[in-house]
C-alpha positions in Angstrom: 16.0 -1.7 5.7 14.9 -1.9 2.2 12.9 -1.0 -0.7 12.6 -4.8 -1.6 11.3 -5.5 2.2 8.9 -2.7 1.4 7.8 -4.5 -2.0 7.4 -7.6 0.2 5.6 -5.8 2.8 3.4 -4.4 0.0 2.3 -7.9 -1.6 2.1 -9.4 1.7 -0.9 -7.0 2.7 -2.6 -8.3 -0.6 -2.4 -12.1 0.2 -2.8 -12.2 4.4 -6.3 -11.2 5.5 -5.4 -10.4 8.9 -2.4 -7.9 8.0 -4.6 -6.2 5.5 -7.3 -5.6 8.3 -4.4 -4.0 9.9 -3.1 -2.1 7.1 -6.5 -0.5 6.9 -5.8 1.3 10.5 -2.8 3.0 8.3 -5.4 4.8 5.8 -6.8 8.0 7.8 -9.1 10.4 6.0 -8.3 8.9 2.5 -4.5 9.3 3.3 -2.1 6.6 3.3 0.1 6.9 6.9 3.4 5.6 5.6 4.8 5.9 8.9 1.9 3.6 10.2 2.8 0.7 7.7 6.2 1.1 8.1 5.5 0.1 11.9 3.2 -2.7 10.9 6.1 -3.8 8.3 8.8 -4.1 11.3 6.2 -6.1 13.4 6.2 -8.4 10.4 10.0 -8.7 10.4 10.3 -7.0 7.1 11.9 -3.8 8.2 11.6 -0.7 5.8 11.7 3.3 5.9 8.1 5.0 5.4 10.5 6.7 2.6 11.1 3.1 1.1 7.7 2.1 1.0 6.6 5.2 -0.4 9.3 4.8 -3.3 8.1 1.0 -3.7 4.1 2.2 -4.0 5.4 4.5 -6.7 7.2 2.1 -8.5 4.7 -0.3 -8.2 1.8 1.8 -9.0 3.9 2.9 -11.9 4.2 -0.3 -13.4 0.2 -0.9 -13.5 -0.4 2.6 -14.2 -2.0 3.8 -17.1 -2.8 7.4 -15.7 -6.6 6.9 -14.1 -8.5 4.7 -12.1 -10.3 1.8 -13.5 -13.2 -0.4 -12.3 -11.2 -2.7 -10.5 -9.5 0.2 -8.9 -12.7 1.8 -8.0 -14.1 -1.3 -6.4 -11.0 -2.1 -4.3 -11.3 1.2 -2.9 -15.0 0.9 -1.9 -14.7 -2.9 -1.2 -12.0 -3.2 1.0 -8.3 -3.1 1.6 -5.8 -5.1 0.0 -2.7 -4.5 -2.9 -5.1 -2.7 -5.3 -7.0 -0.7 -2.8 -3.3 0.8 -1.5 -2.6 1.4 -4.8 -5.6 2.7 -6.1 -5.4 5.5 -3.0 -1.6 6.1 -4.2 -2.7 6.9 -7.4 -4.9 9.5 -6.2 -2.9 10.7 -3.4 0.1 11.4 -5.9 -2.1 12.8 -8.6 
């Protein structure tokens, strides 16, 4: 298991439409289930723990974070799931 795999998996969600549809199922009631995402990552041969996914999302969002959701973040959440939507939700959850 590795944080590197977690980051690769998060990027893969953005690139693969089928996988992004599967990732939608990991969002329950406006919250991201990192445990379910971890299982999905393992199914895609990128084994990582839910903790490593949390750390990867924290790290990747802090690199982009201005502290507030911008228009593209809001559109991502409203328009579907992809890396941007996951990060936008993650920012909302971590506030």
